[in-house]
C-alpha positions as CSV (number, residue, x, y, z in Angstrom):
1,X,0.4,-36.1,-16.5
2,X,2.2,-35.3,-13.2
3,X,5.1,-34.5,-15.6
4,X,3.3,-31.4,-17.0
5,X,1.8,-30.3,-13.7
6,X,5.0,-29.5,-11.9
7,X,5.9,-27.0,-14.4
8,X,2.4,-25.4,-14.5
9,X,2.2,-25.3,-10.6
10,X,5.5,-23.5,-10.4
11,X,4.8,-21.1,-13.1
12,X,1.3,-20.2,-11.5
13,X,3.2,-19.5,-8.0
14,X,5.9,-17.5,-10.1
15,X,3.3,-15.5,-11.7
16,X,1.5,-14.6,-8.6
17,X,4.6,-13.6,-6.9
18,X,5.6,-11.4,-10.1
19,X,2.1,-9.8,-9.6
20,X,2.6,-9.0,-5.9
21,X,6.1,-7.8,-6.9
22,X,4.5,-5.5,-9.4
23,X,2.1,-4.0,-6.9
24,X,4.6,-3.4,-4.3
25,X,6.6,-1.4,-6.9
26,X,4.3,0.3,-8.7
27,X,1.0,0.6,-6.7
28,X,1.9,0.6,-2.9
29,X,2.4,3.8,-1.2
30,X,5.6,4.6,0.8
31,X,4.2,7.8,2.4
32,X,1.5,9.9,2.4
33,X,1.9,13.8,2.9
34,X,-0.5,16.7,3.4
35,X,1.0,20.3,3.3
36,X,-1.1,23.1,3.6
37,X,0.3,26.7,3.6
38,X,-2.2,29.4,4.4
39,X,0.0,32.1,3.1
40,X,0.3,30.4,-0.3
41,X,-3.6,29.5,0.0
42,X,-3.0,26.0,-1.4
43,X,-2.8,22.5,-0.1
44,X,-0.7,19.9,-1.6
45,X,-1.5,16.1,-1.4
46,X,1.5,13.8,-2.0
47,X,1.7,9.9,-2.4
48,X,5.3,8.6,-2.7
49,X,5.6,5.3,-4.7
50,X,8.8,3.4,-5.3
51,X,8.5,4.2,-8.9
52,X,7.1,7.4,-8.9
53,X,5.3,10.3,-6.8
54,X,1.7,11.6,-7.1
55,X,0.7,15.1,-6.2
56,X,-2.3,17.3,-6.4
57,X,-3.3,20.4,-4.9
58,X,-6.2,22.6,-3.9
59,X,-7.0,26.0,-2.8
60,X,-7.7,26.1,0.9
61,X,-10.6,28.3,0.5
62,X,-12.5,25.5,-1.5
63,X,-11.8,22.8,1.2
64,X,-14.8,22.4,3.8
65,X,-13.8,19.6,6.2
66,X,-12.3,16.3,6.9
67,X,-14.0,13.0,6.3
68,X,-13.2,9.3,7.7
69,X,-14.2,6.7,5.2
70,X,-14.5,3.2,5.8
71,X,-14.7,0.9,2.9
72,X,-15.6,-2.8,4.1
73,X,-14.4,-5.5,1.7
74,X,-15.8,-8.8,1.4
75,X,-13.0,-10.4,3.4
76,X,-10.2,-9.0,5.2
77,X,-9.5,-5.5,7.0
78,X,-11.5,-2.7,6.3
79,X,-9.9,0.3,4.5
80,X,-10.0,3.5,6.7
81,X,-9.1,6.4,5.0
82,X,-9.2,10.4,5.5
83,X,-10.7,12.5,2.5
84,X,-11.2,16.3,2.7
85,X,-14.5,17.6,1.1
86,X,-14.5,20.5,-1.1
87,X,-15.5,22.0,-4.3
88,X,-13.7,20.2,-7.0
89,X,-14.6,16.7,-5.5
90,X,-13.3,14.8,-2.5
91,X,-9.4,14.9,-2.0
92,X,-7.8,11.7,-0.8
93,X,-5.3,12.2,2.3
94,X,-4.1,8.9,3.6
95,X,-5.0,5.1,4.5
96,X,-4.8,4.4,8.1
97,X,-4.5,1.2,10.3
98,X,-7.1,2.4,12.7
99,X,-10.1,4.6,13.0
100,X,-8.4,6.7,15.8
101,X,-5.3,7.3,13.9
102,X,-7.6,8.7,11.3
103,X,-9.7,10.5,13.8
104,X,-6.7,12.2,15.0
105,X,-5.5,13.5,11.8
106,X,-9.3,14.4,10.5
107,X,-9.4,16.6,13.6
108,X,-6.1,18.3,12.9
109,X,-7.2,18.9,9.3
110,X,-10.6,20.5,10.7
111,X,-9.0,22.7,13.1
112,X,-6.4,24.1,10.3
113,X,-9.5,24.7,7.9
114,X,-11.8,26.2,10.5
115,X,-9.2,28.4,12.3
116,X,-7.6,31.2,10.1
117,X,-5.0,32.1,12.5
118,X,-3.1,28.5,12.1
119,X,-0.6,29.4,9.4
120,X,0.6,25.8,8.4
121,X,-0.5,22.1,8.4
122,X,1.4,19.2,7.7
123,X,0.1,15.5,7.9
124,X,2.6,12.7,7.0
125,X,2.0,8.9,7.3
126,X,4.8,6.6,6.5
127,X,4.2,3.2,5.4
128,X,7.8,1.9,5.4
129,X,7.3,-0.7,8.0
130,X,4.3,-2.4,6.2
131,X,6.2,-2.2,2.8
132,X,9.3,-3.9,4.4
133,X,7.4,-6.7,5.9
134,X,5.6,-7.4,2.5
135,X,9.0,-7.6,0.8
136,X,10.4,-9.8,3.5
137,X,7.2,-12.0,2.7
138,X,8.0,-11.9,-0.9
139,X,11.7,-13.0,-0.5
140,X,10.6,-15.8,1.8
141,X,7.9,-17.0,-0.7
142,X,10.3,-16.9,-3.6
143,X,12.7,-18.9,-1.4
144,X,9.9,-21.5,-0.8
145,X,9.2,-21.4,-4.4
146,X,12.6,-22.1,-5.3
147,X,13.1,-24.8,-2.9
148,X,9.7,-26.5,-4.3
149,X,11.2,-26.2,-7.9
150,X,14.5,-28.0,-6.7
151,X,12.1,-30.6,-5.1
152,X,10.3,-30.9,-8.1
153,X,13.1,-31.3,-10.6
154,X,16.0,-33.0,-8.9
155,X,16.6,-36.3,-9.9
156,X,16.5,-39.1,-7.2
157,X,18.8,-41.8,-7.6
158,X,17.4,-45.1,-6.7
159,X,18.8,-46.4,-3.4
160,X,17.0,-49.9,-3.4
161,X,18.2,-51.4,-6.4
162,X,18.0,-55.1,-6.8
163,X,21.5,-56.9,-6.4
164,X,21.7,-60.0,-8.4
């Protein structure tokens, strides 16, 4: 029975690591950017991921104000993000580690939207440190999984054999 459990345990851990690697590759942003140019009359929202870049834009005239949203999950840290409200729905700007950081950027966005004399706005949030830390954790976990596999499947030679 335990002979079948070993490969299943390793496969389960490997599956979880593969899922985490997939999330890091395809769904975790490296950088958020908001670029607004009053002369062009548009704001461009960008999320850079490892595998692709998501972009969207909105007319400055259609944007009203920035809003901080805090989503509280059942467990873990709350997700703090900045959105811009306007016609065509709310527009996502970025996720933040603290409400203070989000408030600073939301204030800058509001100043730009309500002061027509400001020609440009640039808001950038880089998540490279968090991303690197996640990959380091994933690499360490893979090494632990490999050593667990070696421990599970190495054949131990009997040291205490009866000598006649």
